[in-house]
N, CA, C and O atoms as a MOPAC input file, in Angstrom:
PM7 MOZYME 1SCF
protein

 N      0.82100 1    -1.19800 1     0.00000 1
 C      0.00000 1     0.00000 1     0.00000 1
 C      0.86300 1     1.25900 1     0.00000 1
 O      0.46400 1     2.28200 1    -0.55600 1
 N      2.04200 1     1.19300 1     0.62000 1
 C      2.89800 1     2.37300 1     0.64300 1
 C      3.24500 1     2.81900 1    -0.76300 1
 O      3.25000 1     4.01600 1    -1.05100 1
 N      3.53600 1     1.86900 1    -1.64300 1
 C      3.86600 1     2.20300 1    -3.01700 1
 C      2.69500 1     2.92000 1    -3.68000 1
 O      2.89500 1     3.88500 1    -4.41800 1
 N      1.47500 1     2.45500 1    -3.42100 1
 C      0.28200 1     3.10600 1    -3.96400 1
 C      0.09000 1     4.49300 1    -3.36100 1
 O     -0.31500 1     5.42200 1    -4.05900 1
 N      0.37600 1     4.63900 1    -2.07800 1
 C      0.20500 1     5.95600 1    -1.45400 1
 C      1.18800 1     6.96100 1    -2.04600 1
 O      0.85600 1     8.13700 1    -2.19300 1
 N      2.38800 1     6.51200 1    -2.38400 1
 C      3.34500 1     7.40800 1    -3.03800 1
 C      2.82000 1     7.85800 1    -4.39100 1
 O      2.98400 1     9.01700 1    -4.77400 1
 N      2.19200 1     6.94700 1    -5.11100 1
 C      1.60600 1     7.28500 1    -6.40600 1
 C      0.45600 1     8.27300 1    -6.22100 1
 O      0.34000 1     9.23800 1    -6.97700 1
 N     -0.38100 1     8.04000 1    -5.23400 1
 C     -1.50200 1     8.95100 1    -4.95700 1
 C     -0.97200 1    10.32500 1    -4.56600 1
 O     -1.47400 1    11.34200 1    -5.04500 1
 N      0.03200 1    10.36500 1    -3.70600 1
 C      0.60000 1    11.64500 1    -3.26600 1
 C      1.21300 1    12.41500 1    -4.42800 1
 O      1.12500 1    13.64200 1    -4.47600 1
 N      1.83200 1    11.70200 1    -5.36300 1
 C      2.43500 1    12.39700 1    -6.49800 1
 C      1.39000 1    12.78600 1    -7.54100 1
 O      1.63000 1    13.67300 1    -8.36000 1
 N      0.23500 1    12.12700 1    -7.51400 1
 C     -0.80800 1    12.39400 1    -8.50700 1
 C     -1.66100 1    13.60500 1    -8.16000 1
 O     -2.23100 1    14.23700 1    -9.05000 1
 N     -1.75600 1    13.93600 1    -6.87200 1
 C     -2.67400 1    14.98300 1    -6.42800 1
 C     -1.94400 1    16.12700 1    -5.75400 1
 O     -0.94700 1    15.92700 1    -5.05900 1
 N     -2.44800 1    17.31200 1    -5.96600 1
 C     -1.93200 1    18.45900 1    -5.22400 1
 C     -2.86700 1    18.74300 1    -4.05600 1
 O     -4.03500 1    18.35700 1    -4.07500 1
 N     -2.35100 1    19.41300 1    -3.05500 1
 C     -3.20000 1    19.79700 1    -1.92300 1
 C     -4.31800 1    20.71600 1    -2.39200 1
 O     -5.43700 1    20.64000 1    -1.88300 1
 N     -4.02700 1    21.58700 1    -3.36000 1
 C     -5.05600 1    22.49100 1    -3.87100 1
 C     -6.22900 1    21.69400 1    -4.43200 1
 O     -7.38400 1    22.01600 1    -4.15200 1
 N     -5.94800 1    20.66800 1    -5.21500 1
 C     -7.00500 1    19.83900 1    -5.77600 1
 C     -7.85200 1    19.22100 1    -4.67100 1
 O     -9.08100 1    19.20800 1    -4.75100 1
 N     -7.19200 1    18.71500 1    -3.65200 1
 C     -7.89100 1    18.00800 1    -2.58000 1
 C     -8.77700 1    18.95100 1    -1.77700 1
 O     -9.94100 1    18.63300 1    -1.53100 1
 N     -8.25800 1    20.09600 1    -1.36500 1
 C     -9.07600 1    20.99100 1    -0.54200 1
 C    -10.24900 1    21.56100 1    -1.33500 1
 O    -11.33600 1    21.74100 1    -0.78500 1
 N    -10.04200 1    21.84400 1    -2.60900 1
 C    -11.15100 1    22.34300 1    -3.44300 1
 C    -12.19200 1    21.24900 1    -3.64100 1
 O    -13.39000 1    21.52100 1    -3.56000 1
 N    -11.76000 1    20.01900 1    -3.89800 1
 C    -12.68000 1    18.89200 1    -4.06900 1
 C    -13.57000 1    18.71000 1    -2.84700 1
 O    -14.74600 1    18.37100 1    -2.98000 1
 N    -13.02000 1    18.93300 1    -1.66000 1
 C    -13.77100 1    18.70600 1    -0.43400 1
 C    -14.40600 1    19.98200 1     0.12500 1
 O    -14.77200 1    20.03700 1     1.29900 1
 N    -14.53300 1    21.00400 1    -0.72400 1
 C    -15.36000 1    22.15700 1    -0.39000 1
 C    -14.69500 1    23.32600 1     0.30300 1
 O    -15.38700 1    24.21800 1     0.79400 1
 N    -13.38600 1    23.35100 1     0.35900 1
 C    -12.69200 1    24.46700 1     0.99900 1
 C    -12.35100 1    25.53000 1    -0.03200 1
 O    -12.15800 1    25.23000 1    -1.21000 1
 N    -12.28000 1    26.76600 1     0.42100 1
 C    -11.94700 1    27.87400 1    -0.46600 1
 C    -10.61200 1    28.46800 1    -0.02300 1
 O    -10.45900 1    28.92800 1     1.10900 1
 N     -9.65300 1    28.44400 1    -0.94300 1
 C     -8.32700 1    29.01000 1    -0.66300 1
 C     -8.37300 1    30.53100 1    -0.74300 1
 O     -8.99000 1    31.09500 1    -1.64700 1
 N     -7.71800 1    31.18800 1     0.20400 1
 C     -7.56300 1    32.63000 1     0.05200 1
 C     -6.37500 1    32.88200 1    -0.88400 1
 O     -5.64900 1    31.94300 1    -1.20900 1
 N     -6.16500 1    34.11700 1    -1.31900 1
 C     -5.08100 1    34.38300 1    -2.28300 1
 C     -3.68200 1    33.97000 1    -1.80800 1
 O     -2.80200 1    33.70300 1    -2.62600 1
 N     -3.48100 1    33.91900 1    -0.50000 1
 C     -2.16800 1    33.52600 1     0.03200 1
 C     -2.02400 1    32.01100 1     0.19300 1
 O     -0.96900 1    31.53200 1     0.61000 1
 N     -3.08000 1    31.25100 1    -0.13400 1
 C     -3.00500 1    29.79500 1    -0.03900 1
 C     -3.38200 1    29.23800 1     1.31900 1
 O     -2.92500 1    28.15600 1     1.68800 1
 N     -4.20800 1    29.95600 1     2.07400 1
 C     -4.65200 1    29.49800 1     3.39000 1
 C     -6.14000 1    29.15300 1     3.34800 1
 O     -6.89900 1    29.70900 1     2.55400 1
 N     -6.54300 1    28.22100 1     4.22100 1
 C     -7.95300 1    27.92100 1     4.45700 1
 C     -8.19800 1    27.92300 1     5.96200 1
 O     -7.25800 1    27.87400 1     6.75500 1
 N     -9.47500 1    27.98000 1     6.34300 1
 C     -9.79600 1    27.78300 1     7.75800 1
 C     -9.54800 1    26.31800 1     8.08500 1
 O     -9.98100 1    25.42500 1     7.35700 1
 N     -8.86600 1    26.09100 1     9.15900 1
 C     -8.50300 1    24.72600 1     9.53000 1
 C     -9.74900 1    23.95200 1     9.97400 1
 O    -10.46000 1    24.39000 1    10.87900 1
 N    -10.01400 1    22.80800 1     9.34400 1
 C    -11.17000 1    22.01200 1     9.75200 1
 C    -10.91500 1    21.18100 1    11.00900 1
 O    -11.82000 1    20.50500 1    11.49900 1
 N     -9.68900 1    21.22700 1    11.53100 1
 C     -9.31600 1    20.38100 1    12.65100 1
 C     -9.40400 1    21.08000 1    14.00600 1
 O     -9.27000 1    20.43600 1    15.04700 1
 N     -9.62500 1    22.38200 1    13.99700 1
 C     -9.84500 1    23.11000 1    15.24100 1
 C    -10.68900 1    24.34700 1    14.93000 1
 O    -10.69300 1    24.82800 1    13.79700 1
 N    -11.40000 1    24.85800 1    15.92900 1
 C    -12.25900 1    26.02200 1    15.73000 1
 C    -11.42700 1    27.29000 1    15.60800 1
 O    -10.51900 1    27.53200 1    16.40300 1
 N    -11.75100 1    28.09200 1    14.60300 1
 C    -11.03100 1    29.34500 1    14.40900 1
 C    -11.86400 1    30.28500 1    13.55700 1
 O    -12.80900 1    29.86700 1    12.88700 1
 N    -11.50400 1    31.56100 1    13.59100 1
 C    -12.20900 1    32.55700 1    12.80000 1
 C    -11.41100 1    33.01200 1    11.58300 1
 O    -11.97700 1    33.57200 1    10.64500 1
 N    -10.11200 1    32.77700 1    11.59200 1
 C     -9.26600 1    33.19500 1    10.47400 1
 C     -8.55200 1    31.97900 1     9.88500 1
 O     -8.43500 1    30.93700 1    10.53100 1
 N     -8.08800 1    32.12900 1     8.67000 1
 C     -7.39200 1    31.03100 1     7.99900 1
 C     -5.99200 1    30.84700 1     8.58800 1
 O     -5.19400 1    31.78400 1     8.62100 1
 N     -5.70700 1    29.63800 1     9.04800 1
 C     -4.37700 1    29.37200 1     9.59700 1
 C     -3.73900 1    28.12100 1     9.00000 1
 O     -2.59800 1    27.79300 1     9.32500 1
 N     -4.46500 1    27.42200 1     8.13000 1
 C     -3.93300 1    26.21200 1     7.52600 1
 C     -3.39200 1    26.55600 1     6.15100 1
 O     -4.14600 1    26.92300 1     5.25000 1
 N     -2.08500 1    26.43500 1     5.99300 1
 C     -1.40100 1    26.77400 1     4.74700 1
 C     -1.38300 1    25.55900 1     3.82400 1
 O     -1.00300 1    24.45500 1     4.21300 1
 N     -1.80600 1    25.80600 1     2.59100 1
 C     -1.75900 1    24.79200 1     1.54300 1
 C     -0.54200 1    25.12200 1     0.67800 1
 O     -0.47900 1    26.18800 1     0.06600 1
 N      0.40800 1    24.21400 1     0.63400 1
 C      1.62600 1    24.46800 1    -0.12200 1
 C      1.45500 1    24.03500 1    -1.57300 1
 O      0.71700 1    23.09000 1    -1.85100 1
 N      2.11900 1    24.70600 1    -2.49200 1
 C      1.96900 1    24.39800 1    -3.92400 1
 C      2.37200 1    22.96600 1    -4.25200 1
 O      3.22500 1    22.36500 1    -3.60000 1
 N      1.72700 1    22.45000 1    -5.28100 1
 C      2.06900 1    21.11500 1    -5.76700 1
 C      1.77300 1    20.04000 1    -4.74700 1
 O      0.71300 1    20.04500 1    -4.12000 1
 N      2.69700 1    19.12600 1    -4.57900 1
 C      2.49100 1    17.97300 1    -3.69800 1
 C      3.16600 1    18.15200 1    -2.34400 1
 O      3.45700 1    17.17000 1    -1.66100 1
 N      3.41400 1    19.38800 1    -1.95500 1
 C      4.16300 1    19.63100 1    -0.71800 1
 C      3.31800 1    19.54200 1     0.55300 1
 O      3.87800 1    19.57900 1     1.64900 1
 N      1.99700 1    19.42700 1     0.44700 1
 C      1.18200 1    19.18800 1     1.62600 1
 C      0.61400 1    20.42500 1     2.28300 1
 O      0.37000 1    21.44500 1     1.63800 1
 N      0.40900 1    20.30700 1     3.59900 1
 C     -0.23600 1    21.37200 1     4.36300 1
 C      0.36700 1    21.47800 1     5.75300 1
 O      1.02400 1    20.55700 1     6.23800 1
 N      0.12700 1    22.62300 1     6.38500 1
 C      0.53400 1    22.83300 1     7.77100 1
 C     -0.40000 1    23.86100 1     8.39300 1
 O     -0.64900 1    24.91400 1     7.80700 1
 N     -0.91800 1    23.55500 1     9.58600 1
 C     -1.74200 1    24.51300 1    10.31500 1
 C     -0.88200 1    25.18900 1    11.37200 1
 O     -0.24100 1    24.53200 1    12.19200 1
 N     -0.88300 1    26.50300 1    11.33400 1
 C     -0.10100 1    27.26600 1    12.30200 1
 C     -0.84100 1    27.43600 1    13.62000 1
 O     -0.28000 1    27.95600 1    14.58400 1
 N     -2.11100 1    26.99600 1    13.66900 1
 C     -2.89100 1    27.06400 1    14.90200 1
 C     -2.77800 1    25.79500 1    15.72400 1
 O     -2.37200 1    25.83300 1    16.88600 1
 N     -3.14100 1    24.66300 1    15.11700 1
 C     -3.14700 1    23.39100 1    15.85400 1
 C     -1.95100 1    22.50200 1    15.51900 1
 O     -1.78300 1    21.43700 1    16.11300 1
 N     -1.12700 1    22.93000 1    14.57800 1
 C      0.11100 1    22.24600 1    14.20000 1
 C     -0.09700 1    20.90400 1    13.50300 1
 O      0.81400 1    20.07700 1    13.47100 1
 N     -1.28900 1    20.68300 1    12.94400 1
 C     -1.49700 1    19.51200 1    12.08500 1
 C     -0.77600 1    19.77300 1    10.77100 1
 O     -0.64200 1    20.92300 1    10.35300 1
 N     -0.31900 1    18.73200 1    10.13000 1
 C      0.34600 1    18.88600 1     8.85000 1
 C      0.57600 1    17.54500 1     8.19900 1
 O      0.39600 1    16.49900 1     8.82100 1
 N      0.97600 1    17.58200 1     6.93600 1
 C      1.27900 1    16.34600 1     6.24300 1
 C      0.92100 1    16.39500 1     4.77600 1
 O      0.91800 1    17.45400 1     4.14900 1
 N      0.62100 1    15.23000 1     4.24400 1
 C      0.35300 1    15.04800 1     2.81900 1
 C     -1.15300 1    15.04200 1     2.55900 1
 O     -1.95800 1    15.22800 1     3.47100 1
 N     -1.50900 1    14.82600 1     1.30100 1
 C     -2.91900 1    14.71300 1     0.94000 1
 C     -3.56400 1    13.53800 1     1.67100 1
 O     -4.72400 1    13.62200 1     2.07500 1
 N     -2.82700 1    12.45200 1     1.84300 1
 C     -3.36400 1    11.28200 1     2.54700 1
 C     -3.59900 1    11.62800 1     4.01400 1
 O     -4.63800 1    11.27400 1     4.57200 1
 N     -2.65500 1    12.31100 1     4.64000 1
 C     -2.82000 1    12.71800 1     6.04000 1
 C     -4.03700 1    13.61900 1     6.21000 1
 O     -4.79100 1    13.47700 1     7.17300 1
 N     -4.22600 1    14.54600 1     5.27300 1
 C     -5.35500 1    15.47600 1     5.32800 1
 C     -6.67900 1    14.71700 1     5.28200 1
 O     -7.57400 1    14.98700 1     6.08200 1
 N     -6.80800 1    13.77800 1     4.35800 1
 C     -8.05100 1    13.01700 1     4.21400 1
 C     -8.26200 1    12.08100 1     5.40800 1
 O     -9.39400 1    11.88400 1     5.84900 1
 N     -7.18000 1    11.50700 1     5.92800 1
 C     -7.29100 1    10.67000 1     7.12500 1
 C     -7.90500 1    11.46800 1     8.26800 1
 O     -8.84900 1    11.01800 1     8.91600 1
 N     -7.36800 1    12.63600 1     8.50300 1
 C     -7.82900 1    13.47500 1     9.61800 1
 C     -9.22100 1    14.04700 1     9.34300 1
 O    -10.06800 1    14.05500 1    10.23600 1
 N     -9.46800 1    14.52400 1     8.12500 1
 C    -10.73300 1    15.16600 1     7.78000 1
 C    -11.92000 1    14.22100 1     7.92000 1
 O    -12.97500 1    14.62200 1     8.41300 1
 N    -11.76000 1    12.97000 1     7.49200 1
 C    -12.86400 1    12.01700 1     7.48200 1
 C    -12.71700 1    10.91200 1     8.52800 1
 O    -13.49200 1     9.95500 1     8.52500 1
 N    -11.73900 1    11.03200 1     9.41800 1
 C    -11.48200 1    10.01600 1    10.46200 1
 C    -11.31800 1     8.61900 1     9.85200 1
 O    -11.99600 1     7.66900 1    10.24400 1
 N    -10.40900 1     8.52000 1     8.89400 1
 C    -10.15900 1     7.27600 1     8.18300 1
 C     -8.78900 1     6.71400 1     8.53200 1
 O     -7.90800 1     7.43600 1     8.99800 1
 N     -8.62400 1     5.43000 1     8.30400 1
 C     -7.30600 1     4.82300 1     8.42400 1
 C     -6.48700 1     5.21000 1     7.18700 1
 O     -7.02300 1     5.76400 1     6.22600 1
 N     -5.20500 1     4.91600 1     7.22300 1
 C     -4.33200 1     5.20900 1     6.09100 1
 C     -4.85000 1     4.52500 1     4.82400 1
 O     -4.95800 1     5.15400 1     3.77200 1
 N     -5.16200 1     3.25900 1     4.93100 1
 C     -5.64000 1     2.48100 1     3.78200 1
 C     -6.97000 1     3.03600 1     3.26800 1
 O     -7.16500 1     3.14800 1     2.05800 1
 N     -7.87700 1     3.37900 1     4.16900 1
 C     -9.17700 1     3.92600 1     3.77000 1
 C     -9.02100 1     5.28200 1     3.08600 1
 O     -9.72700 1     5.57600 1     2.12200 1
 N     -8.09900 1     6.10500 1     3.58000 1
 C     -7.86700 1     7.42100 1     2.97000 1
 C     -7.31300 1     7.27000 1     1.55500 1
 O     -7.72700 1     7.99200 1     0.64700 1
 N     -6.38600 1     6.34400 1     1.36400 1
 C     -5.85500 1     6.08600 1     0.01300 1
 C     -6.97300 1     5.62800 1    -0.91400 1
 O     -7.06200 1     6.08100 1    -2.05500 1
 N     -7.81900 1     4.73500 1    -0.42900 1
 C     -8.93200 1     4.23800 1    -1.24500 1
 C     -9.90900 1     5.36200 1    -1.57900 1
 O    -10.41200 1     5.43400 1    -2.70000 1
 N    -10.17900 1     6.23400 1    -0.61700 1
 C    -11.10500 1     7.34700 1    -0.87000 1
 C    -10.54000 1     8.30500 1    -1.92000 1
 O    -11.25200 1     8.70800 1    -2.84100 1
 N     -9.26800 1     8.66900 1    -1.78500 1
 C     -8.64800 1     9.55200 1    -2.77700 1
 C     -8.63600 1     8.89500 1    -4.15000 1
 O     -8.92500 1     9.54700 1    -5.15300 1
 N     -8.30500 1     7.61600 1    -4.19900 1
 C     -8.28100 1     6.88000 1    -5.46600 1
 C     -9.65500 1     6.92800 1    -6.12800 1
 O     -9.76100 1     7.11200 1    -7.34000 1
 N    -10.69700 1     6.76300 1    -5.33300 1
 C    -12.06200 1     6.77100 1    -5.87400 1
 C    -12.54000 1     8.18000 1    -6.20100 1
 O    -13.04800 1     8.42000 1    -7.29600 1
 N    -12.38400 1     9.11500 1    -5.26700 1
 C    -12.90200 1    10.47700 1    -5.45900 1
 C    -12.24800 1    11.19800 1    -6.63100 1
 O    -12.89300 1    12.00500 1    -7.30100 1
 N    -10.97700 1    10.91400 1    -6.88100 1
 C    -10.26100 1    11.58300 1    -7.96500 1
 C    -10.10200 1    10.69200 1    -9.19900 1
 O     -9.42800 1    11.05900 1   -10.16200 1
 N    -10.72700 1     9.53100 1    -9.15400 1
 C    -10.71400 1     8.59900 1   -10.29200 1
 C     -9.29100 1     8.33600 1   -10.79600 1
 O     -9.01600 1     8.36300 1   -11.99500 1
 N     -8.40800 1     8.08300 1    -9.84200 1
 C     -7.01500 1     7.82700 1   -10.18300 1
 C     -6.88600 1     6.50100 1   -10.92300 1
 O     -6.05700 1     6.36900 1   -11.82300 1
 N     -7.68600 1     5.53800 1   -10.55500 1
 C     -7.71600 1     4.28300 1   -11.28900 1
 C     -6.71400 1     3.24000 1   -10.85300 1
 O     -6.42600 1     2.31100 1   -11.60600 1
 N     -6.17600 1     3.37200 1    -9.65000 1
 C     -5.23300 1     2.36100 1    -9.16400 1
 C     -5.98700 1     1.13900 1    -8.65700 1
 O     -7.03700 1     1.26700 1    -8.02700 1
 N     -5.45400 1    -0.04000 1    -8.93200 1
 C     -5.96500 1    -1.25800 1    -8.32600 1
 C     -5.16700 1    -1.42000 1    -7.03500 1
 O     -4.03100 1    -1.89300 1    -7.05400 1
 N     -5.76100 1    -1.03000 1    -5.93000 1
 C     -5.03000 1    -1.00800 1    -4.66600 1
 C     -4.68800 1    -2.40200 1    -4.15100 1
 O     -3.86200 1    -2.54200 1    -3.24900 1
 N     -5.30900 1    -3.42200 1    -4.70800 1
 C     -5.00500 1    -4.79100 1    -4.29300 1
 C     -3.80100 1    -5.36100 1    -5.03600 1
 O     -3.20000 1    -6.33600 1    -4.58500 1
 N     -3.44500 1    -4.76300 1    -6.16800 1
 C     -2.33900 1    -5.29500 1    -6.98100 1
 C     -1.07900 1    -4.44600 1    -6.81100 1
 O     -1.17100 1    -3.22400 1    -6.69000 1
 N      0.09500 1    -5.07900 1    -6.80200 1
 C      1.33700 1    -4.29700 1    -6.73600 1
 C      1.60300 1    -3.60300 1    -8.06900 1
 O      1.20300 1    -4.09500 1    -9.12400 1
 N      2.27100 1    -2.47300 1    -8.01600 1
 C      2.63600 1    -1.73600 1    -9.22600 1
 C      4.06300 1    -2.08100 1    -9.62300 1
 O      4.91200 1    -2.31500 1    -8.76300 1
 N      4.32800 1    -2.11300 1   -10.92700 1
 C      5.70800 1    -2.28900 1   -11.36300 1
 C      6.31100 1    -0.90800 1   -11.65000 1
 O      5.57900 1     0.06600 1   -11.82200 1
 N      7.62100 1    -0.82900 1   -11.70000 1
 C      8.30600 1     0.46000 1   -11.84200 1
 C      7.99200 1     1.15900 1   -13.15400 1
 O      7.86100 1     2.38300 1   -13.17300 1
 N      7.86800 1     0.42700 1   -14.24400 1
 C      7.56200 1     1.04200 1   -15.54400 1
 C      6.18100 1     1.67800 1   -15.52600 1
 O      5.98800 1     2.76800 1   -16.06500 1
 N      5.22600 1     1.00600 1   -14.91100 1
 C      3.87100 1     1.54100 1   -14.82900 1
 C      3.85200 1     2.80500 1   -13.97100 1
 O      3.14300 1     3.76300 1   -14.28100 1
 N      4.62200 1     2.80400 1   -12.90800 1
 C      4.68200 1     3.98100 1   -12.03500 1
 C      5.28400 1     5.16500 1   -12.78100 1
 O      4.75900 1     6.27500 1   -12.69100 1
 N      6.38200 1     4.95300 1   -13.52000 1
 C      6.99700 1     6.03800 1   -14.29200 1
 C      6.02300 1     6.61500 1   -15.30300 1
 O      5.89400 1     7.83300 1   -15.42600 1
 N      5.34400 1     5.74800 1   -16.02000 1
 C      4.37300 1     6.18800 1   -17.02400 1
 C      3.23800 1     6.96000 1   -16.35900 1
 O      2.80700 1     7.99600 1   -16.86500 1
 N      2.76400 1     6.46500 1   -15.24500 1
 C      1.68800 1     7.12300 1   -14.52600 1
 C      2.12100 1     8.49700 1   -14.01300 1
 O      1.37800 1     9.46900 1   -14.14300 1
 N      3.31300 1     8.57900 1   -13.43300 1
 C      3.80800 1     9.85000 1   -12.89800 1
 C      4.00900 1    10.87500 1   -14.00200 1
 O      3.73300 1    12.05600 1   -13.79100 1
 N      4.47700 1    10.46500 1   -15.16200 1
 C      4.64200 1    11.38600 1   -16.29100 1
 C      3.29300 1    11.97300 1   -16.69900 1
 O      3.17400 1    13.17800 1   -16.91900 1
 N      2.29700 1    11.12900 1   -16.79700 1
 C      0.95100 1    11.59500 1   -17.15300 1
 C      0.39900 1    12.52500 1   -16.06900 1
 O     -0.23000 1    13.53700 1   -16.37700 1
 N      0.63500 1    12.18200 1   -14.81200 1
 C      0.12800 1    13.01800 1   -13.71700 1
 C      0.85700 1    14.35800 1   -13.65100 1
 O      0.23900 1    15.37600 1   -13.34300 1
 N      2.15000 1    14.37600 1   -13.93400 1
 C      2.90100 1    15.63600 1   -13.95600 1
 C      2.30600 1    16.58600 1   -14.98700 1
 O      2.14000 1    17.77800 1   -14.72600 1
 N      1.98700 1    16.04900 1   -16.15700 1
 C      1.36600 1    16.86400 1   -17.20300 1
 C      0.00900 1    17.38600 1   -16.73900 1
 O     -0.31000 1    18.56000 1   -16.92800 1
 N     -0.77600 1    16.51600 1   -16.14000 1
 C     -2.08700 1    16.90300 1   -15.61900 1
 C     -1.94900 1    17.97700 1   -14.54000 1
 O     -2.72000 1    18.93600 1   -14.52000 1
 N     -0.98300 1    17.82500 1   -13.65500 1
 C     -0.77900 1    18.79900 1   -12.57700 1
 C     -0.34300 1    20.15700 1   -13.11500 1
 O     -0.75900 1    21.18900 1   -12.58900 1
 N      0.49300 1    20.17300 1   -14.15800 1
 C      0.89500 1    21.44500 1   -14.75700 1
 C     -0.31500 1    22.16500 1   -15.34200 1
 O     -0.45900 1    23.37700 1   -15.18300 1
 N     -1.18300 1    21.41600 1   -16.01900 1
 C     -2.40400 1    22.01200 1   -16.56800 1
 C     -3.30700 1    22.52600 1   -15.45500 1
 O     -3.91300 1    23.59000 1   -15.58200 1
 N     -3.39700 1    21.77300 1   -14.36800 1
 C     -4.21600 1    22.19500 1   -13.23400 1
 C     -3.65800 1    23.46300 1   -12.59400 1
 O     -4.41700 1    24.35800 1   -12.22300 1
 N     -2.34500 1    23.54300 1   -12.46500 1
 C     -1.71700 1    24.73300 1   -11.88600 1
 C     -2.00900 1    25.96400 1   -12.74400 1
 O     -2.25200 1    27.04500 1   -12.20800 1
 N     -1.98700 1    25.81300 1   -14.07800 1
 C     -2.32700 1    26.92600 1   -14.97300 1
 C     -3.77400 1    27.35100 1   -14.74900 1
 O     -4.07100 1    28.54400 1   -14.67800 1
 N     -4.67700 1    26.37000 1   -14.63800 1
 C     -6.08300 1    26.66500 1   -14.38700 1
 C     -6.24500 1    27.39600 1   -13.05700 1
 O     -6.96900 1    28.38800 1   -12.97700 1
 N     -5.57800 1    26.91300 1   -12.02100 1
 C     -5.68400 1    27.51900 1   -10.69800 1
 C     -5.14800 1    28.94600 1   -10.71700 1
 O     -5.72300 1    29.82300 1   -10.07200 1
 N     -4.07200 1    29.19500 1   -11.43300 1
 C     -3.50900 1    30.54200 1   -11.53700 1
 C     -4.51300 1    31.48400 1   -12.19500 1
 O     -4.72100 1    32.60000 1   -11.71900 1
 N     -5.13800 1    31.03900 1   -13.28800 1
 C     -6.14500 1    31.86000 1   -13.96100 1
 C     -7.33800 1    32.10000 1   -13.04900 1
 O     -7.88300 1    33.20300 1   -13.00800 1
 N     -7.74000 1    31.06900 1   -12.32100 1
 C     -8.85900 1    31.20100 1   -11.37900 1
 C     -8.55800 1    32.25300 1   -10.31700 1
 O     -9.40100 1    33.09700 1   -10.01400 1
 N     -7.35100 1    32.19900 1    -9.75400 1
 C     -6.97200 1    33.17300 1    -8.72400 1
 C     -6.91600 1    34.59800 1    -9.29100 1
 O     -7.28800 1    35.55500 1    -8.61200 1
 N     -6.45400 1    34.73000 1   -10.53000 1
 C     -6.38900 1    36.04900 1   -11.15300 1
 C     -7.77900 1    36.63300 1   -11.37800 1
 O     -7.95500 1    37.85000 1   -11.33100 1
 N     -8.75700 1    35.78400 1   -11.61800 1
 C    -10.11700 1    36.23900 1   -11.89600 1
 C    -10.92100 1    36.50800 1   -10.62700 1
 O    -11.92500 1    37.22000 1   -10.67600 1
 N    -10.49800 1    35.95200 1    -9.49500 1
 C    -11.25800 1    36.16700 1    -8.25900 1
 C    -10.60500 1    37.16900 1    -7.36700 1
 O    -11.11900 1    37.46200 1    -6.28800 1

């Protein structure tokens, strides 16, 4: 499963995940932390696959960590949820070979670059 989680982490950006689950990023890349009560945004979403960090409650980690905490899921359940919600298409029961991972990561890198362009245009318009 660790190999699959690495693929999931490289396939998704934190921006994609927080937007998918209904959060709105401010222009500086912060959201209100869903893990503790607050009135201002203190959870920083880092660009690309770098994850998140809350300056209020000190939660942080990857997209998998975020989904684990947000939905009270185990590591395996969070990977399965991300795989399903984002239609990544991994067979989590089967091991991946290195060639398939390289091919998948190349395709995801291209997808992420296109998403980053879209997100930049979105931020410029709002």
